[in-house]
N, C-alpha and C positions, 0 to 999 in steps of 0.2 A: 423164149419168146417173150416169156411172158416175164420174166428180170430189166429186159430192154424196154418192155410197154411200162411198166415201174419207172422205171428209169425217165424213160417221156413224162408222163406227165408228175414224173420231180420236179426235172426245168420247167415243162410249163405253170406246173404250180408256185415255182421262183419270180421267172420272168413274169407272170400273172399278179402277182405282189411288190416285183418290182414298177413294171408299170404304173399298177393302181398310187403307188406312192407318188410315181416321174408327174403323172395328173395334177398331185397340187401343186413342185417349183411353177409349177406355167404360173396360177394362183398369184403366188412369192416373186417371182419375176413381173408379172403387170404391178402391182403392189409400191417393190420397189420400182419400179419404171416412173410410175405417177408420185410417188413420193419426190425419188431425186426430178423430178421434172419440177413437179413446187416447189419443193425449198429449191429449188436455181432460179425459175422466171418470177416464184414473189420476193426471197431473199436474198437473191444473190447469192448464192451456198451453194457452195457445189463438192461432189472431195468424189477424186478419184476412182475408190473403196468403192464406195457405191457403184456408179459406173461398172469396176470392173468386179463383183458376185453378179450383177444382171448376166456379164459375162459368162463369168463360168455353172449358173443360173440353167442359162439355155443347154452351155455342153454338155452339163449333166442330162436337161434334156435329151439331148437328139444321141449321143452316149450313151446311156443304160434306156432308152427305150427302145433304142433301133433291137433289142433279143421280144420285145416286147410284141412290136410291128412286124417282126417274122412269123411270132404264132400268129398273128390276128390274122398274117398271110396281107398285110396295108403294107408292101414296100410299094413301091412305083417299077414297076415292070411297062412293056408295050404289052398286050394281052394280039395284036393281029391274028396271029398260028395260034397260041398258046389256048387262049379261048375258045379253039374251034377242035381241038384233042379233045379225047378224051381222056379219063379220071385213069385210064390203063399208059400211053401215052403219056400225062402229066407225069408222073409216079418218078417214069422213070426222067420224064426229063429231070427234075425236082432231086431227086439225086445221084444225075449224074455232075445238074449246076451245083447240086450241095460236098459232094463228093470233093470231087474237082475245083469249084470256083470258088464258093464261098466259106470254107474251113478254112485249106491251105490260104485264101487272101485276109480271113480272119486270124486267127492261129502267128502267123504272119507279121501282121502289127499289134497283136497286145503282146509278141515275145517282143519285136521289138519297142516298143511305146514306152513298154517296164523300165533298161538302164537313164532315162529321163528325168521318168517318174524317181527312180530312185535318185541319181544328181544331185537333182533339185529336194529329197528330202531327206538329207543328208549335210548337203549342202544351207538348207532353212533358206536355201533363194528364195528370194521378193521380185515382186516386179520394181521395174525398169524407173516404172508413173511413182509423182513424185505420190504418198499417202494410198501406197499402191499394197496389194495381201501379196500372202505368199501364196507360190506356184507349184509346191506339189497336192497340196487338193485336187485343182485344173487337173493334172499329171498322174493323177493316179485312172482318172472320170475314163481315161484309153484302154487302159491293159482290161482294168475292169471290165465298161462296159463291152469290146471285143474280146470275152471271156463269155458274159453274153450272147452276143450274139450266138460263139463259137458250142456254149453244150444250145444255144437255140437248133442249134441248124441240126447238130445232131438230134437232138428228135425230133424232126421234120424230116432226116434220114430215116431215124427208124420207123415213123409214124405209115412212112410210103410202103419200107418192105415189107412193114406187117399187112399193111393192103395189100400191096400183093403177093403176099405171100398166101392171102385167106386168113388171115389173123385180125385186121380193124378193117372198120370202113372209111371211107376214102376219110379220106381229111377233110372235116366243114361240110362234108355233104349227111351223117348219119347212114350209110350205102355200103354195104358188105359189095366186096369184088365179086359177090355174083347176081350182089342183083345190078350194080355196074356191067358187069358181060352180058346179062339177058336183058341190057335197056341198049345195051347197044348192038 
């Protein structure tokens, strides 16, 4: 279990680092967007490349930030029932959901998106818009983003299993398995 928990910590660190880097992309997007709007309305200058870089950066924020969002347990969910469950039941739901839904779908999308990136890279595919950008960097975001999400999904499953085995606190609570059982 020690190796798996070490792996989980390494994945958490990786996605934490990527998430903190992605924060800065939001500032860059805002500055580019403001600069593009100012140049368009004040000087009648516009560029499809500036619009596309905004789209690329927004894509990077969402795709690269997905693993970080899962790490922070900030994904949108409907907690009508889940919030009322015990940590033990939540751990089981998270394990089943991770193994049978999150990981298969994320890996499937990652695998399917790789050929799109590869073809765009080999062909040096360009945007169809005049003055547009090359496509492969934005297409690379899909397999990389879903790879990071898959890793984080694996980390979350490891943490829940460690909790159920009594080797780690419930993720985010600071309580051990025995503390949680005693409280319920």
